[in-house]
C-alpha positions as CSV (number, residue, x, y, z in Angstrom):
1,M,8.1,-24.6,32.7
2,L,11.2,-22.2,31.2
3,I,10.8,-18.3,31.2
4,L,13.1,-16.2,29.8
5,Q,13.0,-12.4,31.2
6,N,14.5,-9.6,29.1
7,I,17.7,-11.8,28.6
8,S,21.0,-10.1,26.9
9,Y,24.0,-11.5,26.0
10,I,27.5,-9.3,25.6
11,H,30.3,-11.0,24.1
12,P,33.7,-10.6,25.9
13,N,35.0,-8.1,23.4
14,K,31.6,-6.0,24.0
15,D,29.5,-6.8,20.9
16,L,26.0,-7.1,21.8
17,L,24.7,-10.7,20.5
18,F,21.1,-9.8,21.2
19,S,19.1,-8.5,24.1
20,N,15.4,-8.0,25.3
21,I,14.6,-11.9,24.6
22,N,11.3,-12.9,26.5
23,L,9.9,-16.3,26.2
24,T,7.8,-18.6,27.9
25,V,7.9,-22.1,27.1
26,N,5.0,-24.3,28.6
27,R,5.0,-28.0,29.4
28,Q,5.1,-30.3,26.4
29,N,5.3,-27.3,24.0
30,K,7.7,-28.3,20.9
31,I,9.4,-25.1,19.6
32,A,11.8,-24.5,16.6
33,L,14.1,-21.9,17.2
34,I,15.5,-20.0,14.1
35,G,17.0,-17.5,12.8
36,N,20.2,-16.2,10.5
37,N,23.5,-17.6,11.4
38,G,25.3,-15.6,14.0
39,V,22.1,-14.3,15.8
40,G,23.0,-16.3,18.6
41,K,20.5,-19.4,18.2
42,S,23.3,-21.8,19.8
43,T,23.9,-19.1,22.7
44,L,20.8,-18.8,23.8
45,L,20.3,-22.7,24.0
46,K,23.5,-22.5,26.3
47,I,22.0,-20.1,28.4
48,I,19.1,-22.1,28.8
49,A,21.3,-25.2,29.7
50,Q,23.1,-23.3,31.8
51,E,26.3,-24.0,30.2
52,I,26.7,-20.1,30.2
53,Q,25.6,-17.0,32.1
54,A,23.7,-14.4,30.3
55,S,24.5,-10.6,30.5
56,E,21.7,-9.3,31.6
57,G,18.0,-10.7,32.7
58,Q,16.3,-13.5,34.3
59,L,16.1,-17.5,33.7
60,K,13.6,-19.7,35.4
61,T,12.9,-23.2,34.6
62,E,11.5,-26.3,36.9
63,S,13.8,-28.8,35.8
64,K,17.8,-29.1,34.5
65,P,17.1,-29.3,30.9
66,Y,19.1,-32.1,28.5
67,Y,21.2,-30.6,26.5
68,I,22.9,-32.3,23.0
69,P,25.0,-29.5,21.5
70,Q,25.5,-29.1,17.5
71,I,29.7,-29.7,18.1
72,I,30.8,-33.0,20.6
73,G,34.4,-33.5,19.7
74,Q,34.9,-32.2,22.7
75,Y,33.8,-35.7,24.3
76,N,36.2,-37.8,22.4
77,H,38.7,-38.8,25.3
78,L,35.4,-40.2,27.4
79,T,33.9,-43.4,26.7
80,I,30.2,-43.4,25.6
81,A,29.4,-44.2,29.6
82,E,31.1,-41.1,30.9
83,A,29.9,-38.8,28.0
84,L,26.4,-39.9,29.0
85,R,27.2,-39.2,32.6
86,I,26.1,-42.6,33.8
87,D,29.6,-44.0,34.2
88,E,29.3,-43.9,38.2
89,K,25.6,-45.4,38.2
90,L,26.4,-48.4,36.2
91,Q,29.8,-49.0,38.0
92,A,27.7,-49.0,41.7
93,L,24.8,-51.2,40.2
94,H,27.6,-53.8,38.9
95,E,29.2,-53.7,42.6
96,I,25.9,-54.1,44.4
97,L,24.9,-57.3,41.9
98,K,28.3,-58.9,43.1
99,G,27.7,-57.9,46.9
100,N,29.2,-55.0,47.4
101,A,26.1,-53.5,49.2
102,S,28.2,-50.5,50.3
103,E,26.0,-47.0,51.4
104,T,28.3,-45.2,48.6
105,N,27.3,-47.4,45.8
106,F,23.4,-47.8,46.9
107,N,24.1,-43.4,47.1
108,L,25.3,-43.7,43.6
109,L,22.7,-45.9,42.5
110,N,19.8,-43.8,43.8
111,D,17.2,-46.5,43.6
112,D,17.6,-46.5,39.6
113,W,17.7,-50.4,39.1
114,T,16.6,-50.2,35.6
115,I,19.4,-47.9,34.3
116,E,21.4,-51.1,32.3
117,E,17.9,-52.2,30.7
118,R,17.3,-48.7,29.4
119,C,20.7,-48.1,28.6
120,N,20.3,-51.3,26.3
121,E,16.6,-50.5,24.7
122,A,17.9,-46.7,23.8
123,L,20.9,-48.1,22.5
124,E,19.1,-50.5,20.4
125,Y,16.1,-47.8,19.3
126,W,19.1,-45.8,17.9
127,Q,20.5,-48.9,16.1
128,L,23.4,-48.8,18.4
129,A,23.2,-51.9,19.8
130,D,26.7,-53.4,18.4
131,L,28.4,-50.5,20.8
132,D,29.8,-51.0,24.1
133,L,29.4,-48.2,26.8
134,N,33.3,-48.5,27.8
135,Q,34.6,-48.1,24.1
136,K,35.7,-44.1,23.6
137,M,33.4,-41.7,21.7
138,E,36.8,-41.1,19.4
139,S,36.0,-44.2,17.7
140,L,32.5,-43.3,16.5
141,S,31.3,-41.7,13.7
142,G,29.4,-38.0,13.6
143,G,26.4,-39.7,13.3
144,Q,26.7,-42.5,15.9
145,K,28.0,-39.7,18.3
146,T,24.8,-37.9,17.8
147,K,22.7,-41.1,18.5
148,V,25.0,-41.7,21.6
149,F,23.1,-38.6,22.8
150,L,19.9,-38.8,21.5
151,A,19.9,-42.4,23.2
152,G,20.6,-40.1,26.3
153,I,17.2,-39.0,26.7
154,A,15.5,-42.2,27.5
155,I,18.3,-43.1,29.8
156,H,18.1,-39.9,31.9
157,Q,14.3,-39.1,31.0
158,P,14.5,-35.3,31.1
159,E,11.1,-33.1,31.1
160,L,13.0,-30.5,29.4
161,I,15.3,-31.3,26.1
162,L,17.3,-28.8,24.0
163,L,18.5,-29.8,20.8
164,D,21.3,-28.2,18.7
165,E,21.5,-29.5,15.0
166,P,21.0,-32.8,15.9
167,S,20.3,-34.1,12.2
168,N,23.1,-32.6,10.7
169,H,25.3,-36.4,10.7
170,L,22.4,-38.2,10.8
171,D,21.6,-40.7,7.4
172,N,17.7,-40.8,6.4
173,Q,17.1,-43.8,8.3
174,S,18.4,-42.2,11.6
175,R,16.4,-38.8,10.6
176,N,13.6,-40.7,10.5
177,L,13.9,-42.5,14.0
178,L,14.5,-38.8,15.4
179,Y,11.4,-37.4,13.8
180,D,9.2,-40.3,15.1
181,F,10.8,-39.6,18.3
182,I,9.8,-35.7,18.4
183,Q,6.2,-36.9,17.3
184,S,5.6,-39.0,20.1
185,S,7.8,-37.1,22.9
186,K,6.0,-36.0,26.0
187,S,9.0,-33.8,26.9
188,T,9.5,-30.4,26.5
189,L,11.2,-29.7,23.3
190,I,13.2,-26.6,22.2
191,V,15.1,-27.4,18.9
192,V,17.8,-25.3,16.7
193,S,17.9,-26.9,13.1
194,H,18.1,-26.0,9.4
195,D,16.5,-29.2,8.6
196,R,12.9,-28.0,7.3
197,K,11.6,-31.4,7.5
198,L,12.2,-32.1,11.1
199,L,10.9,-27.9,11.4
200,N,7.8,-29.5,10.5
201,Q,7.1,-31.7,13.0
202,L,7.6,-28.5,15.8
203,D,4.6,-26.8,16.9
204,T,5.7,-23.3,17.2
205,V,8.4,-21.4,15.8
206,C,10.3,-18.9,17.4
207,E,12.4,-16.3,15.2
208,L,15.3,-14.7,17.0
209,N,16.6,-11.6,16.0
210,P,19.0,-8.7,17.7
211,N,16.4,-7.3,19.4
212,G,13.7,-9.9,20.7
213,I,12.0,-13.1,19.4
214,S,8.7,-13.2,17.0
215,I,6.8,-15.9,17.8
216,Y,4.7,-18.2,15.3
217,G,2.0,-20.3,16.3
218,G,2.6,-23.2,14.2
219,N,4.9,-25.4,12.1
220,Y,7.8,-24.6,9.6
221,D,5.3,-24.1,6.8
222,F,2.8,-22.2,8.5
223,Y,6.0,-19.9,9.6
224,L,6.5,-19.7,5.8
225,E,3.0,-18.5,4.7
226,Q,3.0,-16.1,7.6
227,K,6.5,-14.5,6.5
228,Q,5.1,-14.5,3.0
229,I,2.0,-12.6,3.8
230,E,4.3,-10.0,5.9
231,T,6.8,-9.6,2.7
232,S,3.7,-8.8,0.7
233,A,2.2,-6.5,2.9
234,L,6.1,-4.7,3.1
235,Y,6.2,-4.6,-0.5
236,Q,2.9,-2.7,-0.4
237,D,3.6,-0.3,1.8
238,I,7.0,0.2,-0.2
239,Q,4.7,0.6,-3.5
240,S,2.5,2.8,-1.3
241,K,5.2,5.0,-0.1
242,E,7.2,5.3,-3.6
243,K,3.7,6.5,-5.2
244,A,3.1,9.3,-2.1
245,L,6.8,10.1,-2.6
246,R,6.4,10.7,-6.4
247,K,3.1,12.8,-5.8
248,A,4.3,14.7,-2.9
249,K,7.6,16.0,-5.3
250,E,5.2,16.6,-7.9
251,K,2.7,18.7,-6.1
252,E,6.2,20.1,-4.5
253,R,7.1,21.2,-8.1
254,E,3.4,22.2,-9.2
255,T,3.0,24.5,-6.0
256,I,6.6,26.3,-6.3
257,E,5.9,26.8,-9.9
258,R,2.5,28.4,-9.6
259,Q,3.7,30.6,-6.7
260,Q,6.2,32.0,-8.9
261,K,3.8,32.7,-11.6
262,L,2.0,34.7,-9.2
263,D,4.7,36.6,-7.9
264,A,6.0,37.5,-11.4
265,R,2.4,38.3,-12.3
266,G,1.9,40.5,-9.2
267,K,5.0,42.4,-9.8
268,G,4.3,43.4,-13.5
269,K,1.1,44.6,-12.0
270,Q,3.0,46.7,-9.2
271,E,5.3,48.2,-12.1
272,K,2.6,49.3,-14.3
273,A,1.0,50.8,-11.3
274,G,4.1,52.9,-10.2
275,V,4.4,51.5,-7.2
276,S,7.8,53.4,-5.3
277,R,11.3,50.9,-5.3
278,I,10.9,50.5,-1.4
279,M,7.5,49.2,-1.4
280,M,8.7,46.9,-4.5
281,N,11.4,45.8,-2.6
282,T,9.0,44.9,0.5
283,L,6.7,43.3,-1.6
284,R,9.6,41.0,-3.4
285,N,10.8,39.8,0.0
286,N,7.2,38.8,1.3
287,A,7.1,36.7,-1.9
288,E,10.3,35.4,-1.6
289,N,9.7,34.3,2.4
290,S,6.1,33.2,1.1
291,T,7.6,31.0,-1.7
292,S,10.4,29.7,1.1
293,K,7.9,28.6,3.3
294,L,5.9,26.4,0.9
295,K,9.4,24.9,-0.4
296,N,10.1,24.1,3.5
297,A,7.0,23.1,4.0
298,H,6.8,20.9,0.9
299,A,10.6,19.4,1.5
300,E,9.9,18.6,4.8
301,K,6.8,16.3,3.7
302,V,9.1,14.9,1.0
303,D,11.9,14.2,3.6
304,A,9.2,12.4,5.9
305,I,8.1,10.2,3.3
306,S,11.6,9.4,1.9
307,Q,12.6,8.5,5.8
308,D,9.7,6.5,6.1
309,L,10.8,4.6,2.5
310,Q,14.1,4.2,3.8
311,Q,13.3,2.6,6.8
312,L,10.7,0.2,5.1
313,R,13.5,-0.4,2.5
314,K,15.7,-1.7,5.2
315,N,13.0,-4.5,6.5
316,V,13.5,-6.1,2.9
317,N,15.9,-8.9,3.5
318,D,19.1,-8.8,1.7
319,F,18.6,-12.3,0.1
320,D,15.7,-11.3,-1.8
321,K,18.1,-8.7,-3.6
322,M,20.1,-11.4,-5.0
323,K,20.0,-12.0,-8.8
324,F,21.4,-15.4,-10.3
325,G,21.5,-15.3,-14.1
326,F,23.5,-18.0,-14.5
327,D,24.6,-19.3,-18.4
328,N,23.2,-22.4,-19.8
329,S,25.1,-25.5,-20.5
330,N,26.3,-26.0,-24.1
331,L,24.9,-29.6,-23.8
332,H,21.5,-30.9,-25.6
333,K,19.0,-32.3,-23.1
334,G,19.3,-36.4,-23.3
335,K,22.5,-36.6,-24.3
336,I,24.4,-39.7,-22.3
337,L,27.0,-38.0,-20.0
338,F,27.9,-41.4,-17.9
339,T,27.2,-45.2,-18.3
340,A,28.0,-47.4,-15.7
341,E,28.0,-51.4,-16.5
342,Q,28.2,-53.7,-13.3
343,I,30.8,-51.5,-11.9
344,N,32.1,-52.1,-8.4
345,F,34.9,-50.6,-6.2
346,S,36.8,-52.1,-3.2
347,Y,38.7,-51.6,-0.4
348,N,41.1,-54.2,1.3
349,E,39.7,-56.8,-1.4
350,K,36.1,-56.3,-0.2
351,N,33.9,-55.1,-2.8
352,L,31.9,-51.7,-1.9
353,W,28.6,-52.9,-2.6
354,K,26.8,-55.7,-2.5
355,E,25.5,-55.7,-6.0
356,N,27.4,-54.2,-9.0
357,L,25.8,-50.8,-10.0
358,D,24.1,-50.3,-13.6
359,F,23.2,-46.7,-14.4
360,K,23.3,-44.1,-17.1
361,I,23.1,-40.1,-16.5
362,T,21.7,-38.1,-19.6
363,S,22.4,-34.2,-19.7
364,G,19.7,-32.0,-17.9
365,E,18.8,-34.9,-15.5
366,R,18.5,-34.1,-11.8
367,I,19.9,-37.4,-10.0
368,A,20.4,-38.3,-6.0
369,I,22.6,-40.3,-4.7
370,K,21.3,-42.4,-1.8
371,G,22.5,-44.4,0.9
372,T,23.1,-45.0,4.6
373,N,26.4,-43.4,6.3
374,G,29.6,-45.3,4.8
375,S,27.6,-46.5,1.9
376,G,30.0,-45.6,-0.9
377,K,28.3,-41.9,-2.0
378,T,31.4,-40.5,-2.2
379,T,33.6,-43.3,-3.9
380,L,30.6,-43.0,-6.6
381,I,31.1,-39.1,-7.1
382,Q,34.7,-39.9,-8.0
383,L,34.0,-42.3,-9.9
384,I,31.7,-39.8,-11.8
385,L,34.4,-37.4,-12.3
386,G,36.8,-39.7,-13.1
387,N,39.5,-39.7,-10.2
388,L,39.2,-43.4,-9.6
389,E,38.6,-46.3,-11.7
390,P,36.2,-49.2,-11.0
391,Q,37.9,-52.6,-10.2
392,S,34.8,-54.0,-12.1
393,G,33.0,-53.7,-14.7
394,K,33.3,-50.6,-17.0
395,I,32.5,-46.9,-17.3
396,Y,31.5,-44.6,-20.3
397,K,32.3,-40.9,-19.6
398,A,31.6,-38.3,-22.3
399,E,33.2,-35.2,-22.7
400,S,31.7,-32.9,-20.5
401,K,32.8,-29.7,-18.2
402,S,31.8,-31.2,-14.4
403,I,32.4,-29.0,-11.0
404,Y,32.4,-30.5,-8.0
405,I,31.1,-28.9,-4.7
406,D,31.4,-30.5,-1.0
407,Q,29.9,-29.1,2.2
408,D,32.9,-26.9,2.9
409,Y,32.9,-25.1,-0.5
410,S,36.7,-26.5,-1.0
411,L,37.0,-24.9,-4.4
412,I,37.2,-21.8,-2.3
413,N,41.0,-20.7,-1.7
414,N,41.6,-20.0,1.7
415,N,44.4,-18.0,1.0
416,L,43.0,-15.5,-1.6
417,K,40.9,-12.4,-0.5
418,V,37.3,-12.3,-2.0
419,Y,37.9,-10.1,-4.8
420,E,41.2,-12.7,-5.6
421,Q,38.8,-15.5,-5.5
422,A,36.5,-14.2,-7.5
423,Q,38.8,-13.3,-10.4
424,T,40.1,-16.7,-10.9
425,F,37.0,-17.7,-12.4
426,N,37.1,-14.9,-14.6
427,H,37.7,-16.7,-17.7
428,S,36.0,-13.9,-20.1
429,G,37.7,-11.0,-19.1
430,L,35.1,-9.2,-17.5
431,Q,36.4,-5.7,-16.8
432,E,37.2,-4.7,-12.8
433,H,34.0,-3.4,-11.8
434,D,32.3,-5.9,-14.0
435,I,33.5,-8.3,-11.2
436,K,32.7,-5.8,-8.5
437,M,29.2,-5.4,-9.5
438,R,28.4,-9.5,-9.0
439,L,30.0,-9.8,-5.6
440,N,28.0,-6.8,-4.7
441,R,24.9,-8.7,-6.2
442,F,26.0,-11.4,-3.7
443,L,25.8,-9.2,-0.7
444,F,29.9,-8.8,-0.8
445,S,30.4,-4.9,-0.5
446,N,33.4,-3.3,-0.8
447,A,34.4,-3.8,2.9
448,S,34.4,-7.3,2.3
449,W,36.4,-7.6,-1.2
450,D,40.0,-7.5,0.8
451,K,38.9,-10.3,3.5
452,V,40.5,-13.3,3.5
453,C,38.3,-16.6,2.4
454,N,39.3,-18.7,5.5
455,T,37.2,-16.1,7.5
456,L,33.9,-16.7,5.6
457,S,31.1,-18.4,7.5
458,G,29.7,-21.3,5.5
459,G,26.6,-19.4,3.9
460,E,29.4,-16.9,2.7
461,R,31.5,-19.7,0.9
462,M,28.4,-20.8,-0.6
463,R,27.2,-17.4,-1.9
464,L,30.9,-16.7,-3.0
465,M,31.1,-20.0,-5.0
466,L,27.8,-19.1,-6.2
467,C,29.1,-15.9,-7.6
468,C,32.2,-17.5,-9.1
469,L,30.2,-19.7,-11.2
470,T,28.3,-16.7,-12.4
471,I,31.7,-15.0,-13.3
472,N,32.3,-18.0,-15.4
473,N,32.0,-17.5,-18.9
474,Q,30.0,-21.0,-19.2
475,A,28.2,-22.9,-16.6
476,P,29.5,-26.3,-16.0
477,D,27.4,-29.4,-17.7
478,I,27.5,-31.3,-14.8
479,I,27.3,-29.7,-11.0
480,I,27.6,-32.6,-8.0
481,L,26.9,-31.1,-4.8
482,D,27.9,-33.1,-1.8
483,E,25.9,-32.5,1.4
484,P,25.7,-28.8,0.4
485,T,23.4,-27.7,3.2
486,N,25.0,-29.3,6.4
487,N,26.8,-25.9,7.2
488,L,24.3,-23.6,6.0
489,D,21.4,-22.0,7.8
490,I,17.7,-21.7,6.2
491,Q,18.1,-18.7,4.3
492,N,21.6,-19.8,2.7
493,I,19.8,-23.0,1.8
494,E,16.8,-20.9,0.3
495,I,19.4,-19.0,-1.7
496,L,21.1,-22.2,-2.7
497,T,17.9,-24.0,-3.5
498,R,16.6,-20.9,-5.9
499,A,20.3,-21.1,-7.7
500,I,20.1,-24.5,-8.3
501,N,16.7,-24.3,-9.8
502,E,17.5,-21.5,-12.3
503,Y,20.4,-24.1,-13.1
504,Q,19.4,-25.7,-16.6
505,G,22.8,-28.6,-16.8
506,T,23.1,-31.8,-15.2
507,L,22.8,-31.9,-11.2
508,I,23.8,-34.9,-9.1
509,V,23.1,-34.5,-5.7
510,V,24.2,-36.3,-2.4
511,S,22.0,-35.3,0.6
512,H,20.0,-36.5,3.6
513,D,17.6,-33.5,3.5
514,E,14.7,-35.0,1.7
515,Y,12.9,-31.6,1.8
516,F,16.2,-29.8,0.3
517,L,15.7,-32.7,-2.5
518,E,12.0,-32.0,-3.2
519,Q,12.5,-28.5,-3.5
520,I,15.2,-28.9,-6.4
521,N,13.3,-31.2,-8.1
522,I,15.2,-34.1,-8.1
523,Q,13.8,-36.8,-10.5
524,N,15.9,-39.7,-10.1
525,S,18.1,-41.4,-7.6
526,I,20.9,-44.1,-7.4
527,Q,20.0,-45.9,-3.9
528,L,23.4,-47.6,-2.6
């Protein structure tokens, strides 16, 4: 069991990241920890893993967690065995088997006679059987490094497992192994991920925000249903308050007008009756005081409703306020844009693909390029863009306007400020206020217009890229996306999904995120 009580974390610069985090995780619970970028998901995992200390609160756990961080480059100088912290135990086993039965070796081994067997089985499960435990981590790809630490689960057999974005660098085959592991595991799991297919394997969703955790007793699809219900209720409350505010203002106006008419009528009667000037002044003051009290009473009611409405509107997700409005491609649907006949590409005189490729791309199509890591997806993109030529076969490329967007959104110039970057796409002569209005629409307020682009997060870079596309006078005929969701949180993936679904041109996508591919209505695929 894991218990978090009133956990808070304050950055070294004194900024509060989150507070009042209370959570109880029972044995064999499988929990998804979600939340916006920067809310502190990875920090909370590190606190649970006892890598860092909470600023306040208590942490109680029955066992040492097994923790796989999102960034694992810090292990590059170690061997696989050292990174998995099994090097001394394996060395002791080999020494004992060679006849060196010292007390030190037996203490290091600690009766774990199956350690080597578990290593081999675990590496084989994660398709790493060809790796040597003594080779350096720096020699491995990102996906292989992640799988090494996933293999460590079967080796160490922990009761509590913490995973931070475990599917980030995995191809589809490896992701499916991860999903199978999560489904079959008897361990307690806490997983931070933006992979929605992975999140659907877990039985509870915990949404982290700066003031605590909201718990939803179901998988990610269940969470989305509940959030939709909450959002619908919020909008109904807003509409109800807006109606109440209109009525209150109307009532305020009618009451004051009626009182003013009564005062005027009373004054006329008093003048006809010959009431003295002193008495008239007294009556006038009384009437003014009465009107003032009425105004104040109604003003207080209007102000109270306005404040309630303002508070409700604060709860509306900023991302729900975004508008895209992409222009359409000028090309008619079905026009042939690219044809490949028996093409191949070689590195070091070795063909990249076992079989030559034959395919065509027509205007309006939505195509996924699929394949394992190293299968040549990026090379094929460069061929489609015309940056490379095939070394066998032939290609036809029609005149068209295309844009290539990689996972780092490298079309953004890091040296420019946000407003300057937006201006580079202003080919139709939009006025300054129009550019700034578009930036506001994509949640870049005037406080961020002078922000240098190299300080932007992955989600901010993506939103700026989308903003630039809407500023451009004409949407590209082809958009090519290369692993666009890798550095995004769930909310930003949903923004990207909505934007792509408004785009009417040709779409070519490389992604291991099957859920994302389903959501953007991919129709065909090129399998490498």
